[in-house]
N, C-alpha and C positions, 0 to 999 in steps of 0.2 A: 472531851465532847463524846458524845455518843451518838451513832447513826445507824439507820437501817433501810431495808426496803422491803415492800411486801407487794407483790404482783395481784392486783383484785380484777383483772380481765384479761383476756388472752394480749390484747394490745397495751395495758397500762399498768403502772405500778406506781404505789405511794413511796415517797421516801420522807423520812423524819429525821431530825437531831435533836439533841438537847445538849445545850452547852451553858458554861458560865463566862463571866468577864475574864476570868484568866486563861481564856484561849488566845486572848490578844497578846498573852506572853510567850506564845510559841507560834506567831504568823507561819514563819516558812513551813513547819510540819502541816499546817492546816492545808496551805496552796499545794505543797508537794503531794499530798495523798489525796485532795479531792478530786480531781480530773480521773486520776487513776483507779480510783474507786469508783465513780460512775461509770466508765468504761468497762470495768470489770463486771458491774451490774449489767450493762447491757448485753455484754457478751455470754452471761450466764444464763440470760433470758432472752433468746432469740427471736420470740415473737414480739416482745414489747417495743414499742414505738415511741413511747414518751413514759417518763418520770413526772410527778405531777404532787402537789401539795398546796398549801397556803403560809402565807407570812404575815404576821402582825404589820400594819400599815407604818407603824411609828420605828420598826427595827431597820434603820438605814444601813447599818453594819451588814447586817444579814443579806440585805438587798445588793449591796456591792459584792459580795461573796458569790451570792446566786447567779448574779450577772456574768461574773469572771467564769462561773462553771457552766456558761451557755442557756442559762434560763431566761425565759420571757415572761416577765412579769404583767399580768392583766390587770386592768381596773380594780380598784379595791372596792369590797362589797361588805355590808353589814352583817355580822354574824354575832352568835352566841346569845345569852339571855341579856347582855349589855349592849348589844348592837355596834360592837367595836369593828373596827374597820380592818380588813385582811384582804391582801392581794393574793388571787390564785396566781401559780407558777406553773409552767412545763418546762423539761428539758427535753429536746428532741434527741432521737439516735442518731439523726443525721450530723449531730453537733460533734459526735464521736467516732465517724467513719469506721463504724462496725456492722 
């Protein structure tokens, strides 16, 4: 899995990840590193109040992981040329006590 962050405004940053089904072979590593990484991103960006992006509505495993990371999933919206459903999500700084 690859992931990263890009600050887009003073108070917000977009996070992204790209993974394969092979990540399910190493769930402990993913869980152990997720919150630590997100907290570090908030520490490195003191003005950022929330991280955000979109997740495909059918990606239930991703939604479970995002919620475990403290994400709030919003109602799905049609996006892209095919109008597929995506949930916007945010992870707030307050979830990480930094």
